[in-house]
py3Dmol code that shows the C-alpha trace and the ligand (Angstrom):
import py3Dmol

protein = """\
ATOM      1  CA  MET A   1     123.129 115.757 135.002  1.00  0.00           C
ATOM      2  CA  ASN A   2     123.475 114.904 138.427  1.00  0.00           C
ATOM      3  CA  ALA A   3     120.449 112.602 138.828  1.00  0.00           C
ATOM      4  CA  SER A   4     120.540 108.887 139.914  1.00  0.00           C
ATOM      5  CA  TRP A   5     120.667 106.311 137.077  1.00  0.00           C
ATOM      6  CA  GLU A   6     116.995 105.467 137.988  1.00  0.00           C
ATOM      7  CA  THR A   7     116.047 108.948 137.442  1.00  0.00           C
ATOM      8  CA  PHE A   8     118.193 109.410 134.298  1.00  0.00           C
ATOM      9  CA  THR A   9     117.045 106.342 132.470  1.00  0.00           C
ATOM     10  CA  ALA A  10     113.487 107.203 132.920  1.00  0.00           C
ATOM     11  CA  VAL A  11     114.069 110.441 131.024  1.00  0.00           C
ATOM     12  CA  PRO A  12     112.805 110.331 127.395  1.00  0.00           C
ATOM     13  CA  PRO A  13     115.768 110.238 124.738  1.00  0.00           C
ATOM     14  CA  ALA A  14     114.783 113.701 123.224  1.00  0.00           C
ATOM     15  CA  ASP A  15     115.175 115.253 126.619  1.00  0.00           C
ATOM     16  CA  LYS A  16     118.864 113.987 127.392  1.00  0.00           C
ATOM     17  CA  LEU A  17     120.333 114.734 124.051  1.00  0.00           C
ATOM     18  CA  ASP A  18     122.943 117.317 125.660  1.00  0.00           C
ATOM     19  CA  PHE A  19     124.280 114.777 128.118  1.00  0.00           C
ATOM     20  CA  PHE A  20     125.774 112.773 125.314  1.00  0.00           C
ATOM     21  CA  ARG A  21     127.109 115.825 123.251  1.00  0.00           C
ATOM     22  CA  LYS A  22     130.363 117.950 123.731  1.00  0.00           C
ATOM     23  CA  ASP A  23     131.689 120.849 121.823  1.00  0.00           C
ATOM     24  CA  GLY A  24     128.606 120.962 119.636  1.00  0.00           C
ATOM     25  CA  ARG A  25     128.643 117.435 118.264  1.00  0.00           C
ATOM     26  CA  LEU A  26     127.744 113.779 119.166  1.00  0.00           C
ATOM     27  CA  TYR A  27     130.089 112.275 121.861  1.00  0.00           C
ATOM     28  CA  ASP A  28     128.088 109.235 122.469  1.00  0.00           C
ATOM     29  CA  CYS A  29     126.049 107.391 119.906  1.00  0.00           C
ATOM     30  CA  LEU A  30     123.284 105.554 121.742  1.00  0.00           C
ATOM     31  CA  PHE A  31     119.936 105.997 120.195  1.00  0.00           C
ATOM     32  CA  ALA A  32     118.606 107.088 116.991  1.00  0.00           C
ATOM     33  CA  GLN A  33     116.907 110.025 118.168  1.00  0.00           C
ATOM     34  CA  GLN A  34     120.307 111.755 118.480  1.00  0.00           C
ATOM     35  CA  PHE A  35     120.352 111.940 114.719  1.00  0.00           C
ATOM     36  CA  ASP A  36     118.838 115.103 113.134  1.00  0.00           C
ATOM     37  CA  ARG A  37     118.385 115.907 109.748  1.00  0.00           C
ATOM     38  CA  ALA A  38     121.326 118.043 109.300  1.00  0.00           C
ATOM     39  CA  LEU A  39     123.777 115.510 110.913  1.00  0.00           C
ATOM     40  CA  LEU A  40     122.334 112.853 108.920  1.00  0.00           C
ATOM     41  CA  ASP A  41     123.014 114.647 105.738  1.00  0.00           C
ATOM     42  CA  ARG A  42     126.487 115.881 106.909  1.00  0.00           C
ATOM     43  CA  LEU A  43     127.470 112.194 107.817  1.00  0.00           C
ATOM     44  CA  CYS A  44     126.066 110.739 104.565  1.00  0.00           C
ATOM     45  CA  ALA A  45     128.096 113.250 102.678  1.00  0.00           C
ATOM     46  CA  LEU A  46     131.173 112.835 104.650  1.00  0.00           C
ATOM     47  CA  ALA A  47     131.066 109.070 104.265  1.00  0.00           C
ATOM     48  CA  ASP A  48     130.881 109.777 100.253  1.00  0.00           C
ATOM     49  CA  HIS A  49     133.902 112.146 100.560  1.00  0.00           C
ATOM     50  CA  MET A  50     135.683 109.318 102.629  1.00  0.00           C
ATOM     51  CA  ARG A  51     135.219 106.695 100.164  1.00  0.00           C
ATOM     52  CA  LEU A  52     136.318 108.743  97.226  1.00  0.00           C
ATOM     53  CA  ILE A  53     139.613 109.853  99.101  1.00  0.00           C
ATOM     54  CA  THR A  54     140.586 106.333  99.754  1.00  0.00           C
ATOM     55  CA  LYS A  55     140.497 105.570  95.996  1.00  0.00           C
ATOM     56  CA  GLU A  56     144.021 106.888  95.978  1.00  0.00           C
ATOM     57  CA  ARG A  57     146.677 105.937  98.093  1.00  0.00           C
ATOM     58  CA  ALA A  58     147.605 109.502  99.474  1.00  0.00           C
ATOM     59  CA  GLY A  59     144.006 109.988 100.575  1.00  0.00           C
ATOM     60  CA  ASP A  60     143.954 106.573 102.240  1.00  0.00           C
ATOM     61  CA  ASP A  61     147.319 107.619 104.044  1.00  0.00           C
ATOM     62  CA  PHE A  62     145.746 110.803 105.135  1.00  0.00           C
ATOM     63  CA  LEU A  63     142.711 109.406 106.644  1.00  0.00           C
ATOM     64  CA  ARG A  64     144.874 106.842 108.298  1.00  0.00           C
ATOM     65  CA  GLY A  65     146.955 109.282 109.917  1.00  0.00           C
ATOM     66  CA  LEU A  66     144.123 111.143 111.554  1.00  0.00           C
ATOM     67  CA  LEU A  67     143.581 108.872 114.686  1.00  0.00           C
ATOM     68  CA  ALA A  68     146.802 107.018 114.616  1.00  0.00           C
ATOM     69  CA  ASP A  69     147.496 108.185 118.236  1.00  0.00           C
ATOM     70  CA  LYS A  70     144.241 106.635 119.314  1.00  0.00           C
ATOM     71  CA  ARG A  71     142.863 103.192 120.392  1.00  0.00           C
ATOM     72  CA  ALA A  72     139.264 101.583 120.390  1.00  0.00           C
ATOM     73  CA  MET A  73     137.692  98.599 122.247  1.00  0.00           C
ATOM     74  CA  LEU A  74     135.311  96.679 120.488  1.00  0.00           C
ATOM     75  CA  TYR A  75     133.256  94.928 123.365  1.00  0.00           C
ATOM     76  CA  PHE A  76     130.630  92.435 121.891  1.00  0.00           C
ATOM     77  CA  SER A  77     128.586  90.358 124.190  1.00  0.00           C
ATOM     78  CA  GLN A  78     126.331  89.136 121.317  1.00  0.00           C
ATOM     79  CA  PRO A  79     127.045  87.464 118.204  1.00  0.00           C
ATOM     80  CA  SER A  80     128.033  89.796 115.115  1.00  0.00           C
ATOM     81  CA  THR A  81     129.720  89.429 111.901  1.00  0.00           C
ATOM     82  CA  ARG A  82     129.060  92.753 109.966  1.00  0.00           C
ATOM     83  CA  THR A  83     128.511  95.241 112.966  1.00  0.00           C
ATOM     84  CA  PHE A  84     131.928  94.028 114.462  1.00  0.00           C
ATOM     85  CA  LEU A  85     133.908  93.854 111.239  1.00  0.00           C
ATOM     86  CA  SER A  86     132.490  97.232 109.708  1.00  0.00           C
ATOM     87  CA  HIS A  87     133.247  99.179 112.860  1.00  0.00           C
ATOM     88  CA  MET A  88     136.522  97.538 113.041  1.00  0.00           C
ATOM     89  CA  SER A  89     137.101  98.434 109.441  1.00  0.00           C
ATOM     90  CA  ALA A  90     136.143 102.044 110.121  1.00  0.00           C
ATOM     91  CA  CYS A  91     138.669 102.181 112.740  1.00  0.00           C
ATOM     92  CA  HIS A  92     141.473 100.991 110.374  1.00  0.00           C
ATOM     93  CA  ILE A  93     140.202 103.578 107.767  1.00  0.00           C
ATOM     94  CA  LEU A  94     141.288 106.490 110.264  1.00  0.00           C
ATOM     95  CA  GLY A  95     144.207 104.763 111.869  1.00  0.00           C
ATOM     96  CA  LEU A  96     142.630 103.688 115.169  1.00  0.00           C
ATOM     97  CA  ARG A  97     144.306 100.776 116.757  1.00  0.00           C
ATOM     98  CA  VAL A  98     141.536  98.265 118.135  1.00  0.00           C
ATOM     99  CA  MET A  99     141.463  95.704 120.765  1.00  0.00           C
ATOM    100  CA  GLU A 100     138.195  93.189 121.189  1.00  0.00           C
ATOM    101  CA  THR A 101     136.506  91.477 124.033  1.00  0.00           C
ATOM    102  CA  ARG A 102     133.878  89.163 122.428  1.00  0.00           C
ATOM    103  CA  ASP A 103     133.682  86.276 124.512  1.00  0.00           C
ATOM    104  CA  LEU A 104     132.615  87.354 128.315  1.00  0.00           C
ATOM    105  CA  LYS A 105     134.011  84.273 129.718  1.00  0.00           C
ATOM    106  CA  THR A 106     137.552  85.834 129.089  1.00  0.00           C
ATOM    107  CA  SER A 107     136.554  88.938 130.879  1.00  0.00           C
ATOM    108  CA  SER A 108     136.698  89.705 134.624  1.00  0.00           C
ATOM    109  CA  GLU A 109     133.063  90.027 134.581  1.00  0.00           C
ATOM    110  CA  VAL A 110     132.752  86.187 135.398  1.00  0.00           C
ATOM    111  CA  LYS A 111     134.866  87.023 138.903  1.00  0.00           C
ATOM    112  CA  GLY A 112     132.085  89.203 139.694  1.00  0.00           C
ATOM    113  CA  GLU A 113     133.242  92.313 138.323  1.00  0.00           C
ATOM    114  CA  SER A 114     130.475  94.915 137.845  1.00  0.00           C
ATOM    115  CA  LEU A 115     129.731  96.244 134.314  1.00  0.00           C
ATOM    116  CA  ASP A 116     130.611  99.913 135.343  1.00  0.00           C
ATOM    117  CA  ASP A 117     134.000  98.602 136.696  1.00  0.00           C
ATOM    118  CA  THR A 118     134.633  96.592 133.261  1.00  0.00           C
ATOM    119  CA  ILE A 119     133.665  99.673 131.173  1.00  0.00           C
ATOM    120  CA  ARG A 120     135.734 101.898 133.489  1.00  0.00           C
ATOM    121  CA  THR A 121     138.777  99.646 132.826  1.00  0.00           C
ATOM    122  CA  PHE A 122     138.423  99.833 129.163  1.00  0.00           C
ATOM    123  CA  ALA A 123     138.395 103.675 129.377  1.00  0.00           C
ATOM    124  CA  SER A 124     141.786 103.412 131.219  1.00  0.00           C
ATOM    125  CA  TYR A 125     143.299 102.000 128.069  1.00  0.00           C
ATOM    126  CA  VAL A 126     141.578 103.324 124.955  1.00  0.00           C
ATOM    127  CA  ASP A 127     139.900 106.636 123.776  1.00  0.00           C
ATOM    128  CA  LEU A 128     136.602 105.042 122.228  1.00  0.00           C
ATOM    129  CA  ILE A 129     134.355 102.090 123.139  1.00  0.00           C
ATOM    130  CA  ILE A 130     132.133 100.186 120.486  1.00  0.00           C
ATOM    131  CA  MET A 131     129.914  98.056 122.293  1.00  0.00           C
ATOM    132  CA  ARG A 132     127.090  95.625 121.516  1.00  0.00           C
ATOM    133  CA  HIS A 133     125.335  94.191 124.453  1.00  0.00           C
ATOM    134  CA  HIS A 134     122.422  91.943 125.203  1.00  0.00           C
ATOM    135  CA  GLY A 135     120.987  94.220 127.840  1.00  0.00           C
ATOM    136  CA  ALA A 136     118.509  96.994 126.932  1.00  0.00           C
ATOM    137  CA  GLY A 137     119.887 100.373 127.762  1.00  0.00           C
ATOM    138  CA  VAL A 138     123.455  98.938 128.621  1.00  0.00           C
ATOM    139  CA  ALA A 139     125.523 101.118 126.309  1.00  0.00           C
ATOM    140  CA  GLU A 140     123.388 104.116 127.765  1.00  0.00           C
ATOM    141  CA  ARG A 141     124.392 103.019 131.246  1.00  0.00           C
ATOM    142  CA  ALA A 142     128.149 102.820 130.079  1.00  0.00           C
ATOM    143  CA  ALA A 143     128.158 106.309 128.556  1.00  0.00           C
ATOM    144  CA  TRP A 144     126.247 107.723 131.623  1.00  0.00           C
ATOM    145  CA  VAL A 145     129.080 106.145 134.020  1.00  0.00           C
ATOM    146  CA  LEU A 146     131.956 107.307 131.813  1.00  0.00           C
ATOM    147  CA  ASN A 147     130.429 110.832 131.680  1.00  0.00           C
ATOM    148  CA  ARG A 148     130.576 111.131 135.322  1.00  0.00           C
ATOM    149  CA  SER A 149     133.996 109.773 135.653  1.00  0.00           C
ATOM    150  CA  PRO A 150     137.419 111.631 135.290  1.00  0.00           C
ATOM    151  CA  ARG A 151     138.332 109.704 132.070  1.00  0.00           C
ATOM    152  CA  PRO A 152     135.343 109.779 129.857  1.00  0.00           C
ATOM    153  CA  VAL A 153     135.673 108.347 126.524  1.00  0.00           C
ATOM    154  CA  PRO A 154     132.869 108.210 123.880  1.00  0.00           C
ATOM    155  CA  VAL A 155     130.713 105.113 123.506  1.00  0.00           C
ATOM    156  CA  ILE A 156     128.991 103.867 120.218  1.00  0.00           C
ATOM    157  CA  ASN A 157     126.206 101.605 120.790  1.00  0.00           C
ATOM    158  CA  ALA A 158     126.432  98.764 118.179  1.00  0.00           C
ATOM    159  CA  GLY A 159     123.155  97.242 119.348  1.00  0.00           C
ATOM    160  CA  SER A 160     121.585  97.250 122.723  1.00  0.00           C
ATOM    161  CA  GLY A 161     119.311  94.205 123.468  1.00  0.00           C
ATOM    162  CA  PRO A 162     116.054  94.478 121.898  1.00  0.00           C
ATOM    163  CA  ASP A 163     115.842  98.270 121.749  1.00  0.00           C
ATOM    164  CA  GLU A 164     118.116 100.308 119.546  1.00  0.00           C
ATOM    165  CA  HIS A 165     120.606  99.909 116.846  1.00  0.00           C
ATOM    166  CA  PRO A 166     121.400 103.432 115.773  1.00  0.00           C
ATOM    167  CA  THR A 167     124.601 102.981 113.543  1.00  0.00           C
ATOM    168  CA  GLN A 168     122.515 100.268 111.506  1.00  0.00           C
ATOM    169  CA  ALA A 169     119.826 102.942 111.049  1.00  0.00           C
ATOM    170  CA  LEU A 170     122.498 105.297 109.882  1.00  0.00           C
ATOM    171  CA  LEU A 171     123.867 103.091 107.186  1.00  0.00           C
ATOM    172  CA  ASP A 172     120.333 102.173 106.209  1.00  0.00           C
ATOM    173  CA  VAL A 173     119.538 105.905 105.771  1.00  0.00           C
ATOM    174  CA  TYR A 174     122.958 106.214 103.867  1.00  0.00           C
ATOM    175  CA  SER A 175     122.022 103.347 101.697  1.00  0.00           C
ATOM    176  CA  LEU A 176     118.619 104.781 100.968  1.00  0.00           C
ATOM    177  CA  GLN A 177     119.974 108.049  99.920  1.00  0.00           C
ATOM    178  CA  ARG A 178     122.581 106.380  97.756  1.00  0.00           C
ATOM    179  CA  TYR A 179     120.167 104.087  95.874  1.00  0.00           C
ATOM    180  CA  LEU A 180     116.909 106.309  95.826  1.00  0.00           C
ATOM    181  CA  GLY A 181     118.745 109.789  95.652  1.00  0.00           C
ATOM    182  CA  THR A 182     116.959 110.875  98.538  1.00  0.00           C
ATOM    183  CA  VAL A 183     114.641 109.658 101.410  1.00  0.00           C
ATOM    184  CA  ASP A 184     112.106 112.511 101.165  1.00  0.00           C
ATOM    185  CA  GLY A 185     108.691 111.353  99.664  1.00  0.00           C
ATOM    186  CA  LYS A 186     109.628 107.548  99.665  1.00  0.00           C
ATOM    187  CA  HIS A 187     107.323 104.833 100.431  1.00  0.00           C
ATOM    188  CA  ILE A 188     109.385 102.414 102.732  1.00  0.00           C
ATOM    189  CA  VAL A 189     108.094  98.568 103.436  1.00  0.00           C
ATOM    190  CA  MET A 190     109.344  97.166 106.648  1.00  0.00           C
ATOM    191  CA  VAL A 191     108.700  93.278 106.686  1.00  0.00           C
ATOM    192  CA  GLY A 192     109.088  90.470 109.200  1.00  0.00           C
ATOM    193  CA  ASP A 193     109.741  90.475 112.910  1.00  0.00           C
ATOM    194  CA  LEU A 194     109.069  94.168 113.595  1.00  0.00           C
ATOM    195  CA  LYS A 195     108.274  93.490 117.278  1.00  0.00           C
ATOM    196  CA  ARG A 196     111.513  92.267 118.288  1.00  0.00           C
ATOM    197  CA  GLY A 197     113.940  93.657 115.638  1.00  0.00           C
ATOM    198  CA  ARG A 198     115.895  96.533 116.974  1.00  0.00           C
ATOM    199  CA  THR A 199     116.995  97.668 113.491  1.00  0.00           C
ATOM    200  CA  VAL A 200     113.581  98.542 112.298  1.00  0.00           C
ATOM    201  CA  ARG A 201     112.867 100.230 115.666  1.00  0.00           C
ATOM    202  CA  SER A 202     115.954 102.396 115.008  1.00  0.00           C
ATOM    203  CA  LEU A 203     115.231 103.077 111.332  1.00  0.00           C
ATOM    204  CA  SER A 204     111.589 103.863 112.022  1.00  0.00           C
ATOM    205  CA  GLN A 205     112.702 106.658 114.387  1.00  0.00           C
ATOM    206  CA  LEU A 206     115.193 108.136 111.831  1.00  0.00           C
ATOM    207  CA  MET A 207     112.342 108.386 109.176  1.00  0.00           C
ATOM    208  CA  GLY A 208     110.824 111.115 111.354  1.00  0.00           C
ATOM    209  CA  ASN A 209     113.584 113.407 109.907  1.00  0.00           C
ATOM    210  CA  TYR A 210     112.452 113.246 106.368  1.00  0.00           C
ATOM    211  CA  LYS A 211     109.514 114.989 104.546  1.00  0.00           C
ATOM    212  CA  GLY A 212     106.854 113.032 103.003  1.00  0.00           C
ATOM    213  CA  VAL A 213     107.968 109.522 104.101  1.00  0.00           C
ATOM    214  CA  ARG A 214     105.389 107.002 104.171  1.00  0.00           C
ATOM    215  CA  LEU A 215     105.834 103.891 106.159  1.00  0.00           C
ATOM    216  CA  SER A 216     104.281 100.225 105.665  1.00  0.00           C
ATOM    217  CA  PHE A 217     104.781  97.697 108.319  1.00  0.00           C
ATOM    218  CA  ALA A 218     104.254  94.002 106.974  1.00  0.00           C
ATOM    219  CA  ALA A 219     104.170  91.708 109.912  1.00  0.00           C
ATOM    220  CA  PRO A 220     102.666  88.463 111.394  1.00  0.00           C
ATOM    221  CA  ASP A 221     100.160  89.551 113.856  1.00  0.00           C
ATOM    222  CA  ALA A 222     102.596  88.177 116.773  1.00  0.00           C
ATOM    223  CA  PHE A 223     105.522  90.132 115.660  1.00  0.00           C
ATOM    224  CA  ARG A 224     103.610  93.522 114.699  1.00  0.00           C
ATOM    225  CA  MET A 225     105.678  97.092 115.308  1.00  0.00           C
ATOM    226  CA  ALA A 226     105.763  97.868 119.233  1.00  0.00           C
ATOM    227  CA  PRO A 227     103.440 100.699 120.261  1.00  0.00           C
ATOM    228  CA  ASP A 228     106.174 103.037 121.581  1.00  0.00           C
ATOM    229  CA  ILE A 229     107.291 103.266 117.932  1.00  0.00           C
ATOM    230  CA  LEU A 230     103.866 103.766 116.657  1.00  0.00           C
ATOM    231  CA  GLU A 231     103.277 106.600 119.048  1.00  0.00           C
ATOM    232  CA  PHE A 232     106.514 107.999 118.158  1.00  0.00           C
ATOM    233  CA  LEU A 233     105.724 108.169 114.437  1.00  0.00           C
ATOM    234  CA  LYS A 234     102.240 109.647 115.246  1.00  0.00           C
ATOM    235  CA  ARG A 235     103.793 112.298 117.316  1.00  0.00           C
ATOM    236  CA  ARG A 236     106.098 113.135 114.445  1.00  0.00           C
ATOM    237  CA  GLY A 237     103.421 113.308 111.760  1.00  0.00           C
ATOM    238  CA  VAL A 238     104.773 110.100 109.734  1.00  0.00           C
ATOM    239  CA  PRO A 239     101.992 108.273 108.206  1.00  0.00           C
ATOM    240  CA  TYR A 240     102.073 104.428 108.462  1.00  0.00           C
ATOM    241  CA  ARG A 241     100.102 101.579 107.956  1.00  0.00           C
ATOM    242  CA  GLU A 242      99.993  98.185 109.381  1.00  0.00           C
ATOM    243  CA  THR A 243      99.379  95.163 107.178  1.00  0.00           C
ATOM    244  CA  SER A 244      99.491  91.417 107.108  1.00  0.00           C
ATOM    245  CA  ASP A 245      99.202  91.494 103.049  1.00  0.00           C
ATOM    246  CA  LEU A 246     102.831  92.118 101.920  1.00  0.00           C
ATOM    247  CA  ASP A 247     101.692  92.030  98.274  1.00  0.00           C
ATOM    248  CA  SER A 248      99.439  95.006  98.583  1.00  0.00           C
ATOM    249  CA  ALA A 249     102.181  97.080  99.811  1.00  0.00           C
ATOM    250  CA  LEU A 250     104.965  96.008  97.216  1.00  0.00           C
ATOM    251  CA  SER A 251     103.436  97.625  94.300  1.00  0.00           C
ATOM    252  CA  ASP A 252     104.388 101.110  95.164  1.00  0.00           C
ATOM    253  CA  ALA A 253     107.125 100.497  97.337  1.00  0.00           C
ATOM    254  CA  ASP A 254     110.462 102.339  96.872  1.00  0.00           C
ATOM    255  CA  ALA A 255     112.366 100.442  99.370  1.00  0.00           C
ATOM    256  CA  VAL A 256     111.562  97.102 101.005  1.00  0.00           C
ATOM    257  CA  TYR A 257     113.160  96.540 104.228  1.00  0.00           C
ATOM    258  CA  MET A 258     113.283  92.724 105.076  1.00  0.00           C
ATOM    259  CA  THR A 259     114.126  91.330 108.397  1.00  0.00           C
ATOM    260  CA  ARG A 260     114.379  87.900 109.722  1.00  0.00           C
ATOM    261  CA  ILE A 261     112.408  86.220 112.719  1.00  0.00           C
ATOM    262  CA  GLN A 262     114.359  86.943 116.047  1.00  0.00           C
ATOM    263  CA  ASP A 263     113.653  83.322 117.288  1.00  0.00           C
ATOM    264  CA  GLU A 264     116.579  83.717 119.904  1.00  0.00           C
ATOM    265  CA  HIS A 265     114.084  85.827 121.810  1.00  0.00           C
ATOM    266  CA  ASP A 266     111.438  83.092 121.982  1.00  0.00           C
ATOM    267  CA  LYS A 267     109.907  82.548 125.395  1.00  0.00           C
ATOM    268  CA  ASP A 268     108.076  79.213 124.413  1.00  0.00           C
ATOM    269  CA  GLY A 269     108.745  78.655 120.902  1.00  0.00           C
ATOM    270  CA  GLU A 270     106.183  80.947 119.580  1.00  0.00           C
ATOM    271  CA  SER A 271     108.149  81.669 116.094  1.00  0.00           C
ATOM    272  CA  GLY A 272     107.347  78.021 115.327  1.00  0.00           C
ATOM    273  CA  ARG A 273     103.745  78.622 115.623  1.00  0.00           C
ATOM    274  CA  VAL A 274     103.750  81.636 113.149  1.00  0.00           C
ATOM    275  CA  ASP A 275     103.271  81.196 109.432  1.00  0.00           C
ATOM    276  CA  THR A 276     106.110  83.335 107.945  1.00  0.00           C
ATOM    277  CA  GLY A 277     105.582  82.368 104.374  1.00  0.00           C
ATOM    278  CA  PRO A 278     103.612  85.381 103.572  1.00  0.00           C
ATOM    279  CA  PHE A 279     106.460  87.740 104.756  1.00  0.00           C
ATOM    280  CA  LYS A 280     109.112  86.066 102.313  1.00  0.00           C
ATOM    281  CA  LEU A 281     110.268  87.093  98.917  1.00  0.00           C
ATOM    282  CA  ASP A 282     110.262  84.865  95.932  1.00  0.00           C
ATOM    283  CA  ARG A 283     110.181  85.443  92.035  1.00  0.00           C
ATOM    284  CA  ALA A 284     106.422  86.124  92.049  1.00  0.00           C
ATOM    285  CA  ARG A 285     106.757  88.854  94.716  1.00  0.00           C
ATOM    286  CA  MET A 286     109.653  90.307  92.900  1.00  0.00           C
ATOM    287  CA  ALA A 287     107.578  90.601  89.772  1.00  0.00           C
ATOM    288  CA  LEU A 288     105.205  92.714  91.771  1.00  0.00           C
ATOM    289  CA  LEU A 289     108.153  95.351  92.733  1.00  0.00           C
ATOM    290  CA  PRO A 290     108.704  98.321  90.435  1.00  0.00           C
ATOM    291  CA  GLU A 291     112.164  98.454  88.644  1.00  0.00           C
ATOM    292  CA  ARG A 292     113.179 101.586  90.876  1.00  0.00           C
ATOM    293  CA  THR A 293     112.569  99.814  94.269  1.00  0.00           C
ATOM    294  CA  VAL A 294     115.519  98.487  96.486  1.00  0.00           C
ATOM    295  CA  VAL A 295     115.495  95.266  98.603  1.00  0.00           C
ATOM    296  CA  MET A 296     117.700  95.825 101.658  1.00  0.00           C
ATOM    297  CA  HIS A 297     118.263  93.658 104.957  1.00  0.00           C
ATOM    298  CA  PRO A 298     120.456  94.314 107.690  1.00  0.00           C
ATOM    299  CA  LEU A 299     121.468  90.576 107.578  1.00  0.00           C
ATOM    300  CA  PRO A 300     121.805  87.866 108.600  1.00  0.00           C
ATOM    301  CA  ARG A 301     119.161  86.698 106.289  1.00  0.00           C
ATOM    302  CA  ARG A 302     117.387  83.275 106.425  1.00  0.00           C
ATOM    303  CA  GLU A 303     114.968  82.226 103.828  1.00  0.00           C
ATOM    304  CA  GLU A 304     113.273  85.578 103.614  1.00  0.00           C
ATOM    305  CA  ILE A 305     115.465  86.611 100.642  1.00  0.00           C
ATOM    306  CA  PRO A 306     116.404  83.504  99.014  1.00  0.00           C
ATOM    307  CA  ALA A 307     119.950  83.459  97.645  1.00  0.00           C
ATOM    308  CA  GLU A 308     118.591  82.524  94.416  1.00  0.00           C
ATOM    309  CA  LEU A 309     117.233  85.920  94.057  1.00  0.00           C
ATOM    310  CA  ASP A 310     120.591  87.744  94.418  1.00  0.00           C
ATOM    311  CA  ASP A 311     121.185  88.296  90.870  1.00  0.00           C
ATOM    312  CA  ASP A 312     118.265  90.799  90.850  1.00  0.00           C
ATOM    313  CA  PRO A 313     120.028  94.130  91.116  1.00  0.00           C
ATOM    314  CA  ARG A 314     117.214  95.496  93.089  1.00  0.00           C
ATOM    315  CA  ILE A 315     118.700  93.521  95.944  1.00  0.00           C
ATOM    316  CA  VAL A 316     121.414  95.699  97.418  1.00  0.00           C
ATOM    317  CA  ILE A 317     122.045  93.763 100.561  1.00  0.00           C
ATOM    318  CA  PHE A 318     125.832  93.278  99.998  1.00  0.00           C
ATOM    319  CA  ARG A 319     126.403  96.856  99.030  1.00  0.00           C
ATOM    320  CA  GLN A 320     124.349  97.951 101.881  1.00  0.00           C
ATOM    321  CA  GLU A 321     126.528  96.137 104.446  1.00  0.00           C
ATOM    322  CA  ARG A 322     129.622  97.707 102.773  1.00  0.00           C
ATOM    323  CA  ASN A 323     127.928 101.105 103.115  1.00  0.00           C
ATOM    324  CA  GLY A 324     128.194 100.308 106.946  1.00  0.00           C
ATOM    325  CA  MET A 325     131.940 100.712 107.038  1.00  0.00           C
ATOM    326  CA  TRP A 326     131.796 104.116 105.518  1.00  0.00           C
ATOM    327  CA  ALA A 327     128.976 105.577 107.441  1.00  0.00           C
ATOM    328  CA  ARG A 328     130.731 104.308 110.793  1.00  0.00           C
ATOM    329  CA  ALA A 329     133.936 105.907 109.556  1.00  0.00           C
ATOM    330  CA  ALA A 330     131.988 109.065 109.024  1.00  0.00           C
ATOM    331  CA  LEU A 331     130.347 108.658 112.400  1.00  0.00           C
ATOM    332  CA  ILE A 332     133.803 108.163 114.078  1.00  0.00           C
ATOM    333  CA  ALA A 333     135.433 111.081 112.282  1.00  0.00           C
ATOM    334  CA  HIS A 334     132.440 113.143 113.441  1.00  0.00           C
ATOM    335  CA  ILE A 335     132.601 112.070 117.193  1.00  0.00           C
ATOM    336  CA  PHE A 336     136.591 113.151 117.129  1.00  0.00           C
ATOM    337  CA  GLY A 337     135.777 116.526 115.424  1.00  0.00           C
ATOM    338  CA  LEU A 338     137.411 115.621 112.073  1.00  0.00           C
ATOM    339  CA  GLU A 339     134.663 116.482 109.720  1.00  0.00           C
ATOM    340  CA  GLU A 340     136.212 119.737 108.421  1.00  0.00           C
ATOM    341  CA  ARG A 341     139.597 118.247 108.003  1.00  0.00           C
ATOM    342  CA  VAL A 342     138.335 115.366 106.206  1.00  0.00           C
ATOM    343  CA  LEU A 343     136.066 117.538 104.008  1.00  0.00           C
ATOM    344  CA  ALA A 344     138.992 119.893 103.288  1.00  0.00           C
ATOM    345  CA  TYR A 345     141.239 117.209 101.973  1.00  0.00           C
ATOM    346  CA  ARG A 346     141.963 117.481  98.277  1.00  0.00           C
ATOM    347  CA  ARG A 347     144.202 115.259  96.583  1.00  0.00           C
ATOM    348  CA  PRO A 348     147.996 116.463  96.175  1.00  0.00           C
ATOM    349  CA  SER A 349     148.458 117.810  92.467  1.00  0.00           C
TER     350      SER A 349
END
"""
ligand_1 = """\
12
NCD
C 120.911 92.834 113.384
C 121.055 92.879 114.768
O 122.034 92.495 115.355
O 120.363 93.514 115.272
N 121.982 92.751 112.540
C 123.120 93.534 112.234
O 123.524 94.148 113.162
N 123.244 93.762 111.060
C 119.832 92.142 112.699
C 119.663 90.622 113.247
O 120.423 90.261 113.656
O 118.643 90.160 112.513
"""
view = py3Dmol.view(width=600, height=400)
view.addModel(protein, "pdb")
view.setStyle({"model": 0}, {"cartoon": {"style": "trace"}})
view.addModel(ligand_1, "xyz")
view.setStyle({"model": 1}, {"stick": {}})
view.zoomTo()
view.show()
């Protein structure tokens, strides 16, 4: 595509999938709509296979040899614990050597270097860029710049501003599949700050890939799910309901996806004026949940899941965060065209 950035960025995601693909697979991973059902199923199977392989030293060594000649840059301009560490661990699983820039004060951006130049500089030294940025659409801009340059390298979006967090949505789907058997036909309840949370935006879009899924959005009035996502769900025929009554949604939930209030985005302290009490879990609400239900959270959590509930086996948040490492390792293996080699691996007899 030779369009200017202004023209390109105005194109809806679904119409520019090809620009971020190469050789029949994802090259850059930027937004949730790049994942179709077939790819999600393949990545989940690949993640399962990789975690099985690494149970033995020989399998671990095999995976670590696959990208031992490659390097990755982790470029994170916003705080991160899990997303950073799980991507780094995913790189380690495949033998990629990693470098990091987390504090922009140490980057030449403070000397006035443009983001485009910074990104192109990373590409001079590494074979993969994994980036989290406070600006919406910045990861896409980076991929757009590199794909038009003589030395493109893949870009993975590890969270961009308030808009997208596609690899979180991938690990969420992987977790749902592991704990519920399938995502088809399930009732997923998303709770909290749905307006400003990028995880629920990306996850809602992935739900369009599954049959018979129902969504409930339980949020305070001020933080309801944004209209663009509701429109998307309508177009994809995913039934949803918005409610401020969490209790009513819990009794037939298959998964409850809790989120924290994103008060760092407050313009004039609006979070402080919202009663978040009705959108927290406690023992009484846990009692409303069926035995089969799982409780998830992208983390970090605050008081919406009190730590005193953690011994309840339905709360899978720490297993979910570990799944992120495997889902991201599978994604990187896919991007580098290693899927078949990984799946073909059998332990030496
Ligand atoms: C989320 C994020 O950064 O969007 N965290 C994460 O990546 N696991 C959610 C949050 O910060 O609330």
